[in-house]
C-alpha positions in Angstrom: -83.9 -82.3 -160.0 -82.9 -82.8 -156.3 -80.8 -80.2 -154.5 -77.1 -81.1 -154.3 -77.3 -84.2 -156.5 -73.5 -84.9 -156.0 -74.0 -85.2 -152.3 -76.8 -87.7 -152.9 -74.6 -89.7 -155.2 -71.8 -89.8 -152.7 -74.2 -90.9 -149.9 -75.5 -93.7 -152.1 -72.0 -94.8 -153.0 -71.0 -94.9 -149.3 -74.2 -96.7 -148.3 -73.4 -99.4 -150.9 -69.9 -99.8 -149.5 -71.2 -100.1 -145.9 -73.8 -102.6 -147.0 -71.1 -104.7 -148.7 -69.0 -104.6 -145.5 -72.0 -105.6 -143.3 -73.2 -108.5 -145.5 -69.8 -109.7 -146.8 -71.1 -109.7 -150.4 -68.2 -110.0 -152.9 -67.8 -107.7 -155.9 -69.1 -110.0 -158.6 -72.9 -109.8 -158.1 -72.9 -106.0 -157.4 -70.9 -105.5 -160.6 -73.4 -107.4 -162.7 -76.3 -105.6 -161.0 -74.6 -102.2 -161.6 -74.4 -103.0 -165.4 -78.1 -103.6 -165.4 -78.7 -100.4 -163.4 -76.6 -98.5 -165.9 -78.6 -99.8 -168.9 -81.8 -98.9 -167.0 -80.6 -95.4 -166.4 -79.7 -95.0 -170.1 -83.1 -96.3 -171.1 -84.9 -93.8 -168.7 -82.8 -90.9 -170.0 -83.4 -91.7 -173.7 -87.1 -92.3 -173.2 -87.5 -89.2 -171.0 -89.2 -91.2 -168.3 -89.3 -90.5 -164.6 -87.1 -92.3 -162.2 -83.7 -91.3 -163.6 -82.6 -89.8 -160.2 -83.4 -93.0 -158.2 -81.8 -95.1 -160.9 -78.5 -93.2 -160.7 -78.6 -93.5 -156.9 -79.1 -97.3 -157.2 -76.3 -97.5 -159.8 -73.8 -95.7 -157.5 -74.9 -97.8 -154.5 -74.1 -100.9 -156.5 -70.8 -99.4 -157.6 -70.0 -98.8 -154.0 -70.7 -102.4 -153.1 -68.5 -103.5 -156.0 -65.5 -101.3 -154.9 -66.0 -102.2 -151.2 -66.1 -105.9 -152.0 -62.8 -105.7 -153.9 -61.2 -103.9 -150.9 -62.5 -106.3 -148.3 -61.4 -109.4 -150.2 -58.0 -107.9 -151.0 -56.1 -110.7 -149.2 -57.6 -113.3 -151.4 -55.7 -111.7 -154.3 -52.3 -111.6 -152.6 -50.5 -114.0 -155.0 -47.3 -113.9 -153.0 -48.9 -116.0 -150.2 -47.0 -119.2 -151.4 -43.7 -117.3 -150.9 -44.4 -116.3 -147.3 -41.8 -117.8 -144.9 -39.2 -118.2 -147.6 -36.1 -116.4 -148.9 -36.9 -114.9 -152.3 -35.5 -112.4 -154.8 -37.7 -109.6 -155.8 -37.4 -107.2 -158.7 -39.4 -104.0 -158.9 -39.7 -100.3 -158.8 -39.9 -97.9 -155.8 -43.3 -96.3 -155.6 -42.7 -93.7 -152.9 -40.0 -91.9 -151.1 -37.8 -93.9 -148.7 -38.9 -94.0 -145.1 -35.6 -93.6 -143.2 -35.6 -94.8 -139.6 -32.9 -95.5 -137.0 -33.0 -99.3 -137.5 -34.0 -99.6 -141.2 -35.2 -97.9 -144.3 -38.6 -98.9 -145.7 -39.6 -98.8 -149.4 -43.0 -99.4 -151.0 -42.1 -101.4 -154.2 -44.2 -102.4 -157.2 -42.9 -105.9 -158.0 -42.3 -107.3 -161.5 -40.5 -110.6 -160.9 -40.1 -113.0 -157.9 -37.6 -115.8 -157.8 -37.5 -118.7 -155.4 -35.6 -121.9 -155.7 -34.2 -120.9 -159.1 -37.7 -120.4 -160.5 -38.5 -116.9 -161.7 -42.1 -115.9 -162.0 -43.9 -112.7 -163.1 -45.8 -111.1 -160.2 -47.3 -107.6 -160.5 -48.3 -106.4 -157.0 -46.7 -104.4 -154.1 -44.5 -105.3 -151.2 -42.6 -103.4 -148.5 -38.9 -103.8 -148.4 -37.2 -103.2 -145.0 -33.5 -102.7 -145.6 -31.3 -102.7 -142.5 -29.6 -99.5 -141.3 -26.3 -98.8 -143.0 -27.4 -100.0 -146.5 -27.3 -97.3 -149.2 -30.6 -95.4 -149.6 -32.5 -95.5 -152.9 -35.1 -93.1 -154.2 -38.5 -93.0 -155.9 -38.5 -94.4 -159.4 -35.4 -96.6 -159.0 -35.5 -100.2 -159.9 -34.5 -102.6 -157.2 -33.3 -106.2 -157.0 -33.4 -107.4 -153.5 -33.1 -110.8 -151.7 -34.5 -111.4 -148.3 -37.0 -113.2 -146.1 -40.6 -112.6 -147.1 -43.3 -112.6 -144.4 -46.7 -111.2 -143.7 -47.8 -110.0 -140.2 -50.0 -112.4 -138.2 -53.6 -111.7 -137.4 -53.7 -109.9 -134.1 -54.6 -112.1 -131.1 -56.2 -109.4 -128.9 -59.6 -107.9 -129.7 -59.3 -104.3 -130.9 -55.6 -104.6 -131.6 -54.4 -102.9 -134.8 -54.5 -105.4 -137.6 -51.4 -104.6 -139.6 -52.0 -107.6 -141.9 -55.4 -106.4 -142.9 -54.0 -102.8 -143.3 -51.5 -104.1 -145.8 -53.8 -106.5 -147.7 -56.4 -103.8 -148.3 -53.7 -101.8 -150.1 -52.7 -104.8 -152.1 -49.4 -105.2 -150.3 -48.4 -108.8 -150.5 -45.7 -109.0 -147.9 -42.7 -107.5 -146.1 -39.2 -108.4 -147.4 -36.4 -108.2 -144.8 -33.0 -107.4 -146.3 -30.1 -107.5 -143.8 -27.0 -106.6 -145.8 -26.0 -104.3 -148.6 -24.9 -107.1 -150.9 -28.6 -108.4 -150.9 -30.0 -105.2 -152.5 -29.0 -103.1 -155.5 -30.4 -100.6 -157.9 -31.2 -101.6 -161.5 -31.3 -97.9 -162.5 -34.2 -95.6 -163.0 -37.2 -97.6 -164.4 -40.0 -95.1 -164.6 -42.3 -93.2 -162.3 -44.4 -90.1 -162.5 -42.2 -87.0 -163.1 -44.4 -84.8 -160.9 -44.2 -87.3 -158.0 -40.5 -87.6 -158.5 -40.1 -83.8 -158.4 -42.3 -83.4 -155.3 -40.5 -86.2 -153.4 -37.1 -84.8 -154.3 -38.1 -81.4 -153.0 -39.5 -83.0 -149.8 -36.2 -84.9 -149.2 -34.2 -81.7 -149.4 -36.6 -79.8 -147.2 -36.6 -82.5 -144.5 -32.8 -82.4 -144.3 -32.8 -78.8 -143.2 -34.6 -79.6 -140.0 -32.4 -82.6 -139.4 -29.3 -80.5 -139.8 -30.3 -77.5 -137.8 -32.4 -79.0 -134.9 -32.0 -81.7 -132.3 -33.4 -85.1 -133.4 -36.5 -84.7 -131.2 -37.3 -81.2 -132.4 -36.6 -82.2 -136.0 -39.0 -85.1 -135.7 -41.7 -82.9 -134.3 -41.2 -80.2 -136.9 -41.2 -82.6 -139.8 -44.3 -84.2 -138.3 -46.1 -80.9 -138.2 -45.1 -79.8 -141.8 -45.1 -83.1 -143.6 -46.7 -85.7 -141.3 -43.5 -87.6 -141.1 -43.6 -89.2 -137.5 -41.9 -92.5 -138.0 -39.2 -91.9 -135.4 -41.3 -90.0 -132.9 -41.5 -91.9 -129.6 -44.8 -93.7 -129.0 -45.2 -91.8 -125.6 -45.2 -88.5 -127.4 -47.8 -89.6 -130.0 -49.9 -90.9 -127.1 -49.8 -87.4 -125.4 -50.9 -85.7 -128.7 -53.7 -88.3 -129.0 -55.0 -87.9 -125.4 -55.0 -84.1 -125.8 -56.8 -84.2 -129.1 -54.0 -82.5 -131.1 -52.7 -85.5 -133.1 -54.3 -84.0 -136.2 -51.5 -81.4 -136.1 -49.0 -84.2 -136.7 -50.9 -85.8 -139.6 -51.2 -83.3 -142.5 -54.9 -82.3 -142.7 -57.2 -79.5 -143.5 -55.5 -77.3 -141.0 -52.2 -77.4 -142.9 -53.8 -77.1 -146.3 -55.9 -74.2 -145.1 -52.8 -72.4 -143.7 -50.9 -73.0 -146.9 -53.8 -71.7 -149.0 -54.1 -68.6 -146.8 -50.4 -67.9 -147.0 -50.2 -68.3 -150.7 -53.3 -66.1 -151.3 -51.8 -63.4 -149.1 -48.4 -63.5 -150.7 -49.7 -63.5 -154.2 -52.1 -60.7 -153.4 -49.3 -58.6 -152.0 -47.4 -59.2 -155.3 -50.5 -58.1 -157.3 -50.5 -61.4 -159.2 -53.5 -61.6 -161.6 -56.4 -63.7 -160.6 -55.9 -66.4 -163.3 -52.1 -66.7 -162.5 -53.0 -66.8 -158.8 -55.4 -69.6 -159.3 -52.9 -71.6 -161.4 -50.0 -71.0 -158.9 -52.0 -72.0 -155.8 -53.4 -75.0 -157.5 -49.9 -76.3 -158.5 -48.6 -75.6 -155.0 -51.5 -77.4 -153.3 -51.1 -80.5 -155.6 -47.4 -80.7 -155.1 -47.8 -80.4 -151.3 -50.5 -83.1 -151.4 -48.1 -85.4 -153.3 -45.2 -84.5 -150.9 -47.3 -85.5 -147.9 -48.4 -88.9 -149.3 -51.9 -88.2 -150.7 -53.5 -89.4 -147.5 -57.3 -89.1 -147.4 -57.3 -86.0 -145.1 -54.9 -84.2 -147.4 -56.8 -85.2 -150.6 -60.1 -84.1 -149.0 -58.7 -80.7 -148.0 -57.0 -80.2 -151.3 -60.1 -80.9 -153.3 -62.3 -78.7 -151.2 -59.6 -75.9 -151.4 -59.5 -76.2 -155.2 -63.3 -76.1 -155.4 -63.3 -73.0 -153.3 -60.6 -71.4 -155.6 -62.5 -72.4 -158.7 -65.7 -70.9 -157.3 -63.8 -67.7 -156.5 -62.3 -67.6 -160.0 -65.7 -68.0 -161.6 -67.4 -65.6 -159.3 -69.6 -68.2 -157.7 -69.9 -69.3 -154.0 -68.7 -72.8 -153.4 -71.2 -75.1 -151.7 -69.3 -77.0 -149.0 -71.6 -80.1 -148.8 -71.2 -80.6 -152.5 -67.4 -80.2 -152.4 -67.3 -82.5 -149.3 -69.3 -85.1 -151.3 -67.0 -84.7 -154.4 -64.0 -85.2 -152.2 -65.5 -88.4 -150.7 -66.3 -89.8 -154.1 -62.8 -89.0 -155.5 -61.0 -90.6 -152.6 -63.2 -93.7 -152.3 -63.1 -94.4 -156.1 -59.3 -94.7 -156.0 -58.9 -95.9 -152.4 -62.1 -97.7 -151.4 -60.4 -99.2 -148.3 -60.1 -95.6 -146.9 -63.8 -95.6 -145.8 -63.0 -98.2 -143.1 -60.0 -96.4 -141.6 -59.9 -93.8 -138.9 -58.1 -91.1 -141.0 -60.8 -90.8 -143.6 -63.7 -91.0 -141.0 -62.1 -88.4 -138.7 -61.2 -86.0 -141.4 -64.7 -85.9 -143.0 -66.6 -85.9 -139.7 -64.3 -83.1 -138.2 -64.9 -81.1 -141.4 -68.7 -81.7 -141.2 -68.6 -80.6 -137.6 -66.7 -77.4 -138.3 -68.8 -76.3 -141.3 -72.2 -77.5 -140.0 -72.1 -76.9 -136.3 -69.8 -73.8 -136.0 -72.5 -71.3 -136.9 -75.0 -72.7 -134.3 -72.3 -72.9 -131.6 -71.0 -69.4 -132.4 -74.5 -68.0 -132.1 -75.1 -69.9 -128.9 -71.9 -68.5 -127.3 -72.6 -64.9 -128.5 -76.2 -64.7 -127.6 -76.6 -66.9 -124.5 -73.2 -66.4 -123.0 -72.4 -62.9 -124.3 -69.1 -63.8 -125.9 -67.6 -61.3 -128.3 -68.1 -62.4 -131.9 -64.3 -63.1 -132.5 -64.0 -65.1 -129.2 -67.2 -67.0 -130.0 -65.8 -68.1 -133.4 -62.4 -68.9 -131.9 -64.0 -71.3 -129.4 -66.7 -72.6 -131.8 -64.4 -74.0 -134.4 -62.4 -76.5 -132.3 -65.5 -77.3 -130.2 -67.4 -78.2 -133.4 -64.6 -80.3 -134.6 -64.5 -82.1 -131.3 -68.2 -82.8 -131.3 -67.9 -84.1 -134.9 -65.3 -86.7 -133.8 -66.3 -87.8 -130.3 -67.8 -91.2 -131.2 -65.1 -92.1 -133.7 -62.3 -91.4 -131.3 -64.1 -93.5 -128.7 -64.6 -96.3 -131.2 -61.1 -96.3 -132.7 -59.0 -95.2 -129.8 -61.1 -96.0 -126.7 -60.8 -92.4 -125.6 -63.0 -89.6 -124.6 -61.1 -86.3 -124.1 -62.1 -82.9 -122.9 -58.5 -81.8 -123.2 -59.1 -81.3 -127.0 -60.7 -77.9 -126.6 -58.1 -76.1 -124.4 -55.2 -77.9 -126.2 -56.4 -76.8 -129.6 -57.1 -73.3 -128.5 -53.5 -73.1 -127.4 -51.8 -75.4 -130.0 -53.3 -74.2 -133.2 -52.2 -70.5 -132.9 -48.7 -71.7 -132.0 -48.7 -74.1 -135.0 -49.8 -71.1 -137.1 -46.4 -69.6 -136.3 -44.3 -72.8 -136.3 -45.5 -73.8 -139.8 -44.4 -70.6 -141.7 -41.2 -70.4 -139.6 -40.3 -74.0 -140.3 -41.1 -73.6 -144.0 -39.1 -70.4 -144.3 -36.1 -72.2 -142.7 -36.5 -75.2 -145.0 -36.5 -72.9 -148.1 -33.7 -70.8 -146.8 -31.6 -73.9 -146.0 -31.4 -74.6 -149.8 -29.2 -71.6 -150.0 -27.7 -71.1 -146.6 -27.8 -73.7 -143.8 -26.4 -71.2 -141.4 -29.2 -68.7 -141.9 -31.7 -71.6 -141.7 -30.2 -72.5 -138.4 -30.7 -69.0 -137.0 -34.4 -69.1 -138.1 -34.8 -72.5 -136.5 -33.6 -71.2 -133.1 -36.9 -69.4 -132.9 -38.7 -72.5 -134.4 -37.1 -74.8 -131.8 -38.2 -72.5 -128.9 -41.7 -72.5 -130.2 -41.6 -76.3 -130.6 -40.5 -76.6 -127.0 -43.3 -74.3 -125.9 -45.9 -76.2 -127.9 -44.8 -79.5 -126.5 -44.7 -78.2 -122.9 -48.2 -76.7 -123.1 -49.7 -79.9 -124.5 -48.0 -82.0 -121.8 -49.2 -79.6 -119.1 -52.8 -79.8 -120.3 -52.5 -83.6 -120.4 -51.4 -83.6 -116.7 -54.6 -81.9 -115.6 -56.6 -84.6 -113.8 -59.9 -85.8 -115.3 -59.6 -84.3 -118.8 -59.5 -87.7 -120.6 -60.6 -91.2 -119.8 -60.3 -94.5 -121.6 -63.6 -96.3 -122.4 -64.7 -99.5 -124.0 -65.5 -98.9 -127.6 -69.2 -97.9 -128.0 -71.3 -99.4 -130.7 -71.8 -97.9 -134.2 -75.5 -97.5 -133.2 -74.3 -95.0 -130.7 -72.2 -93.2 -133.3 -75.2 -93.0 -135.7 -77.4 -91.7 -132.9 -74.8 -89.1 -132.0 -74.6 -87.7 -135.5 -78.4 -87.7 -136.0 -78.7 -85.8 -132.7 -76.3 -83.0 -133.7 -77.7 -83.0 -137.3 -81.1 -82.2 -135.8 -79.9 -79.7 -133.2 -77.8 -77.8 -135.7 -80.4 -77.8 -138.5 -82.2 -74.5 -139.0 -85.9 -74.5 -139.1 -87.4 -73.8 -142.6 -88.7 -70.2 -142.9 -85.8 -68.6 -141.1 -83.4 -66.6 -143.2 -79.8 -67.5 -142.7 -77.8 -64.5 -141.5 -80.9 -62.6 -140.4 -79.7 -62.5 -136.8 -82.7 -64.4 -135.6 -81.8 -67.6 -133.9 -83.5 -70.7 -135.5 -85.5 -72.4 -132.7 -84.7 -75.8 -134.2 -80.9 -75.4 -133.8 -78.3 -75.7 -131.1 -78.5 -71.9 -130.7 -82.2 -72.1 -129.8 -81.1 -72.7 -126.2 -84.2 -74.7 -125.1 -84.9 -78.3 -125.8 -88.7 -77.8 -125.7 -88.3 -75.8 -128.9 -86.5 -78.6 -130.7 -88.3 -80.0 -133.7 -90.1 -83.4 -133.8 -87.2 -84.8 -135.8 -84.7 -83.7 -133.0 -87.0 -85.2 -130.3 -87.1 -88.5 -132.2 -83.3 -88.4 -132.6 -83.0 -88.0 -128.8 -84.8 -91.3 -128.4 -82.5 -92.9 -130.9 -79.5 -91.4 -129.0 -80.8 -92.9 -125.7 -81.1 -96.3 -127.4 -77.6 -95.9 -128.8 -76.2 -95.2 -125.3 -77.9 -98.4 -124.0 -75.8 -100.3 -126.6 -72.5 -99.0 -125.3 -70.5 -102.0 -124.1 -69.8 -102.0 -120.4 -70.4 -103.8 -117.2 -73.8 -102.7 -116.1 -75.9 -104.5 -113.5 -76.8 -107.2 -116.0 -73.2 -107.9 -116.6 -72.2 -108.5 -113.0 -69.7 -111.4 -112.7 -66.1 -112.3 -112.8 -64.1 -111.9 -116.0 -60.5 -113.0 -116.6 -58.7 -111.8 -119.7 -55.6 -113.9 -120.6 -53.9 -111.4 -122.9 -51.9 -112.5 -125.9 -48.5 -111.1 -125.1 -46.5 -113.6 -127.1 -44.1 -115.8 -125.0 -45.1 -114.6 -121.6 -48.0 -114.2 -119.2 -50.5 -111.5 -118.4 -54.0 -111.8 -117.0 -56.5 -108.9 -116.4 -59.2 -109.7 -113.8 -62.5 -107.8 -113.5 -64.5 -108.3 -110.3 -68.2 -108.3 -109.9 -68.1 -105.2 -107.7 -66.2 -103.2 -110.2 -62.6 -103.6 -108.9 -59.8 -105.0 -111.0 -56.4 -106.7 -110.9 -53.6 -107.3 -113.3 -51.5 -110.4 -112.9 -48.1 -109.9 -114.7 -47.6 -107.8 -117.8 -45.7 -110.1 -120.2 -42.2 -109.2 -121.4 -39.8 -109.7 -124.3 -36.0 -110.2 -124.1 -34.4 -106.9 -123.2 -37.7 -105.2 -122.2 -36.5 -104.4 -118.7 -34.0 -102.0 -120.3 -35.8 -101.0 -123.5 -39.2 -100.5 -121.9 -40.7 -101.5 -125.3 -42.6 -104.6 -126.2 -45.2 -106.7 -124.5 -45.9 -104.0 -121.9 -47.3 -101.8 -124.8 -49.6 -104.6 -125.8 -50.9 -104.9 -122.3 -51.4 -101.1 -122.0 -53.3 -101.0 -125.3 -55.5 -104.0 -124.2 -56.3 -102.4 -120.9 -57.2 -99.1 -122.6 -59.5 -101.1 -124.9 -61.3 -102.4 -121.8 -61.8 -98.8 -120.5 -59.2 -99.2 -117.7 -58.0 -96.0 -116.2 -56.8 -97.4 -112.9 -55.6 -100.7 -111.5 -56.5 -101.6 -107.9 -53.7 -104.2 -107.7 -50.8 -105.3 -109.9 -49.5 -108.7 -109.1 -46.0 -109.6 -110.3 -45.8 -113.4 -109.9 -42.0 -113.6 -110.1 -39.0 -111.6 -111.5 -38.6 -113.3 -114.9 -38.7 -110.9 -117.8 -41.5 -112.7 -119.7 -43.8 -111.9 -116.7 -42.4 -108.7 -115.3 -40.7 -107.0 -118.3 -43.9 -105.2 -119.3 -44.6 -103.9 -115.8 -42.7 -100.7 -116.4 -45.0 -99.6 -119.3 -48.1 -100.4 -117.1 -46.8 -98.4 -114.2 -46.0 -95.4 -116.4 -49.5 -95.3 -117.9 -51.9 -96.2 -115.1 -52.6 -95.2 -111.5 -52.0 -98.3 -109.4 -53.4 -98.9 -105.9 -50.7 -101.4 -104.8 -48.2 -103.9 -106.2 -48.0 -107.5 -104.8 -44.8 -109.5 -105.3 -43.3 -112.7 -103.9 -40.4 -112.7 -101.5 -37.0 -112.6 -103.2 -33.9 -114.5 -102.6 -31.3 -112.4 -100.8 -29.2 -110.2 -103.0 -25.7 -111.3 -104.0 -23.2 -110.3 -101.3 -25.8 -109.5 -98.6 -25.5 -110.7 -95.0 -27.9 -113.6 -95.6 -26.6 -114.4 -99.0 -24.4 -117.2 -97.8 -27.2 -119.1 -96.3 -29.1 -119.2 -99.6 -28.4 -122.5 -101.4 -30.3 -121.6 -104.6 -28.4 -120.7 -107.7 -30.9 -118.4 -109.5 -31.3 -114.8 -108.5 -33.4 -112.0 -110.0 -32.1 -109.7 -112.8 -30.8 -106.5 -111.2 -33.2 -104.6 -113.6 -36.1 -106.2 -111.7 -34.8 -104.7 -108.4 -34.5 -101.3 -110.1 -38.1 -101.7 -111.4 -39.4 -102.2 -107.8 -37.4 -99.2 -106.7 -39.0 -97.1 -109.4 -42.4 -98.3 -108.3 -41.8 -97.4 -104.7 -40.5 -93.9 -105.8 -43.9 -93.3 -107.4 -45.5 -93.8 -104.0 -47.1 -97.1 -104.9 -47.1 -99.5 -102.0 -45.2 -102.8 -102.7 -46.4 -105.7 -100.6 -44.9 -109.2 -100.2 -47.2 -112.1 -100.2 -46.8 -115.8 -99.3 -49.1 -118.8 -99.0 -52.0 -118.2 -96.7 -52.3 -114.5 -97.5 -55.5 -113.2 -99.0 -56.2 -110.3 -101.3 -59.4 -108.5 -100.4 -60.6 -106.9 -103.6 -64.2 -107.9 -103.9 -66.7 -109.0 -101.3 -67.9 -111.9 -103.4 -64.6 -113.2 -104.7 -62.1 -114.9 -102.4 -58.4 -114.7 -103.5 -55.9 -116.7 -101.7 -52.1 -117.1 -102.2 -51.2 -120.8 -102.2 -47.5 -120.4 -103.2 -44.8 -119.7 -102.3 -44.4 -120.9 -98.7 -42.7 -118.6 -96.2 -39.6 -120.7 -96.6 -38.5 -120.3 -100.1 -37.5 -123.3 -102.3 -33.8 -123.6 -103.0 -31.8 -125.6 -105.4 -34.6 -126.5 -107.8 -34.4 -126.4 -111.6 -35.7 -122.8 -111.4 -36.1 -121.3 -107.9 -37.7 -118.1 -109.3 -40.3 -120.2 -111.1 -41.0 -122.4 -108.2 -41.3 -119.4 -105.8 -43.7 -117.6 -108.0 -47.1 -116.4 -106.7 -50.0 -118.8 -107.3 -53.5 -117.4 -106.8 -56.7 -119.3 -106.1 -59.9 -117.3 -106.9 -63.3 -118.6 -105.7 -66.6 -117.0 -106.9 -69.7 -118.9 -105.9 -69.6 -122.3 -107.5 -66.5 -121.6 -109.7 -62.8 -121.6 -108.9 -59.9 -120.3 -111.0 -56.3 -121.4 -110.3 -53.7 -119.0 -111.7 -50.6 -121.2 -111.4 -47.9 -118.8 -112.7 -44.7 -120.6 -113.6 -44.4 -123.2 -110.8 -42.7 -126.4 -111.9 -42.9 -130.0 -110.7 -41.1 -129.3 -107.3 -43.5 -126.5 -106.3 -46.5 -128.5 -107.6 -45.6 -131.5 -105.4 -45.0 -129.2 -102.4 -48.5 -127.7 -102.8 -50.0 -131.3 -103.0 -48.0 -132.3 -99.9 -49.5 -129.3 -98.0 -52.9 -130.9 -98.3 -54.4 -127.7 -99.9 -57.5 -128.4 -102.0 -56.7 -127.2 -105.5 -59.8 -128.4 -107.3 -60.7 -125.8 -109.9 -62.9 -125.1 -112.8 -60.4 -123.1 -114.8 -56.6 -123.7 -114.7 -54.0 -121.3 -116.0 -51.5 -124.0 -116.9 -48.2 -123.4 -115.1 -45.1 -122.4 -117.0 -46.7 -121.9 -120.4 -47.5 -125.7 -120.6 -43.9 -126.8 -120.3 -42.8 -130.4 -119.6 -41.9 -129.6 -116.0 -45.2 -130.7 -114.5 -46.7 -133.2 -112.1 -49.5 -135.3 -113.6 -50.9 -135.7 -110.0 -51.1 -131.9 -109.7 -53.3 -131.7 -112.8 -55.3 -134.7 -111.7 -56.0 -133.2 -108.3 -56.9 -129.8 -109.8 -59.4 -131.5 -112.2 -60.2 -128.4 -114.3 -62.9 -128.4 -116.9 -60.9 -126.0 -119.0 -57.3 -124.8 -119.2 -55.6 -121.8 -120.6 -52.0 -121.9 -121.8 -50.2 -118.6 -122.4 -47.4 -119.0 -124.9 -46.0 -117.4 -128.0 -46.4 -118.7 -131.5 -43.4 -120.7 -132.7 -41.5 -119.9 -129.5 -38.0 -121.2 -129.0 -38.9 -123.3 -125.9 -41.3 -125.7 -127.5 -44.2 -124.5 -125.4 -46.6 -126.0 -124.9 -45.0 -129.4 -124.6 -46.8 -132.2 -126.5 -46.8 -134.4 -123.4 -48.5 -131.8 -121.3 -51.1 -131.3 -124.0 -51.7 -135.1 -124.2 -52.1 -135.2 -120.4 -54.8 -132.5 -120.5 -56.5 -134.3 -123.3 -56.5 -137.6 -121.4 -58.1 -135.8 -118.4 -60.9 -134.5 -120.7 -59.8 -130.8 -120.3 -60.8 -128.3 -122.9 -57.6 -126.4 -123.8 -57.3 -122.8 -125.0 -54.0 -121.4 -126.1 -53.0 -117.7 -126.7 -50.5 -118.8 -129.4 -53.4 -120.3 -131.4 -56.5 -118.6 -130.2 -55.3 -115.2 -129.2 -56.6 -113.5 -126.1 -58.8 -115.9 -124.0 -61.6 -114.2 -122.0 -63.2 -116.4 -119.3 -66.4 -115.0 -117.7 -68.7 -116.5 -115.2 -71.8 -115.5 -113.2 -70.7 -118.0 -110.5 -72.6 -120.9 -112.2 -71.9 -121.0 -115.9 -68.6 -120.4 -117.7 -68.3 -118.6 -121.0 -65.2 -118.3 -123.1 -64.4 -115.9 -125.9 -61.1 -115.8 -127.8 -59.5 -113.2 -129.9 -58.9 -114.8 -133.3 -62.1 -115.0 -135.3 -64.0 -113.6 -132.3 -65.4 -117.0 -131.3 -67.3 -117.8 -128.2 -68.3 -121.0 -126.4 -70.1 -122.0 -123.3 -68.8 -124.7 -120.9 -71.6 -126.9 -119.6 -71.6 -127.4 -115.8 -73.2 -130.4 -114.2 -76.8 -129.6 -113.6 -76.6 -126.2 -115.3 -77.8 -125.0 -118.7 -75.0 -123.7 -120.9 
């Protein structure tokens, strides 16, 4: 009988799930094969033949493939697809507590009936209902009848962007119903639900209100995030700070919270001299209720199962085996939530736990023996360091982040959290009897929350503690874990706890003593590092990323010498003021490319669909300089009367430039004839606007926008901003050669174009940046027809997602975001 059979079964199950994901095999064939494997296992057992162990491993691997296949093909089973894009009436039951936010309240609903066009059909599935703010709130177990617009999020256009559509479909959620008024939604009364879940959610609702009534909104959001993982209203900037400092696990209920609750309950019941059986039952009930209250997320379920196994072992007088309990937790979660394997929460939770339980002893010994740390201090440092080592590749893959801030932040934050949690819980319980007394308790809680936040922000401001990187490969991740598995593995023959350092472990202190397995792992690790995406010597060339920002423009340029430039940052209506929207999309995209600094930010003109997202970019990145076109004189200025144009910039644009200057970023004005010197091999020339601005055109701001011509060896790219027919004719009249290989089509492909301009440019391919189903009709059919008549291959961000054009100066390659497709553009005399 193999040691730890449950761990082997879990590993086989997960291996089957991974194999299904890699091969795309559906659930049907693995299900049939698993039936055959089950019969084989029964036969081997009854006949007492050898091979029963491998047969069971094969059986669970096939079951893993079956479950994974069902999760991956979840969208094919979304029967509400025909209703997307229509107004429908849905009848169903609320499955979870209401998620109350400032703009709406969100419900997860199990549907029973769907009506459209007077036809009522049975549909058993799940949807999310978003009811506008001001509509009465309904609770778990209530039946609902709601009418609204049913939709499903689009597939993301940018590589690496969060795929909300896939996230929903894996969970069997068939759409989002938007309800805008109270007369469109009503309760049909209580229609079922689990009494335990109902009780837990009702208690949670009452506890949440105490923080909301006794703390400021910002403090209440932070406290409720720490206790219950409720972070819906927390500003994205704050979440980003917690992520960059490696303490975001504090805001998503995890093993830390369950461990603190377990310790507090054990201490309290011990002080009250509660008998061991009663103590076991009480703690078990409290842990289960807390898990339900916090949403039964994979980290919570994992921690709860391991805590219950530990309790059971203590009750039976046996020592719990952590690898077995970890395997049991993985099996339990993935059986009911197979999609969890492919999501960051599950992966980070299990790998952090593995790091803490597997690597902590070796790190603690290393610190104590080699660096003479006191035992307590060695353990205090070893635990967060082990957790960080256990999650480094996953954080890099999912969040494009490598942070050294995690260790100091956790050394400071976790002890403070250890005080905030019981104080907040005490206030929440006290508030059920006296809100005044709870308010007094939360005075101390609020001060600690402020201290916690200030310390985390201070650590984040230390230069060089975190960087954004391109996501490494999974080969790198596998090599990383193999490496630390080998370095942390004791050599056979050494007795654990004997005080003698195993030479084949991290604590051995010398790599020559590492076992052959570890040496081999180092080679695999080196191979994994070689697979990390990046721009090494073999990747030298020019790359232009036309980012999918919806109805707007943004292009990120990477130069052969390692420099970079961002041209515009998109923008949505009202983004100058709200600072939320397309700029966040651009920031996330740049992080995904491993950008930590921009050499130049070019704002082609003041329109919000190009400049609205600049504020977000300026807040998140160091920037060498900002290049802008000259502006018309401000209304009421001395030269205002001489200006004949009717269009002037939004005052918010002027404030944006003032904010940039206050940050110490140079703002430079460019006109035609100026050159940007960013790379010795790439020439960048401004060919519009002329020093004398155009006045009285259909859109002066469009026609005076910055147009850039980039030349790299045999290839030329023309970024034509939003110039319209008047500016295009002016460029032609200047005699400037505008022949190019790649044309960023001006003004989102609108109808305000000069056919002669396109003909003189003669591009082989064109990129149009526009939003899907936009209100302007971009791109215009006549413009598309003109490009087709000229034999130009057209790529569009509304259809293709982000378009990435790369060239070595001879050949052009194009990749685009949706479906991750790639093509090569044949050049005369060159191989593709």
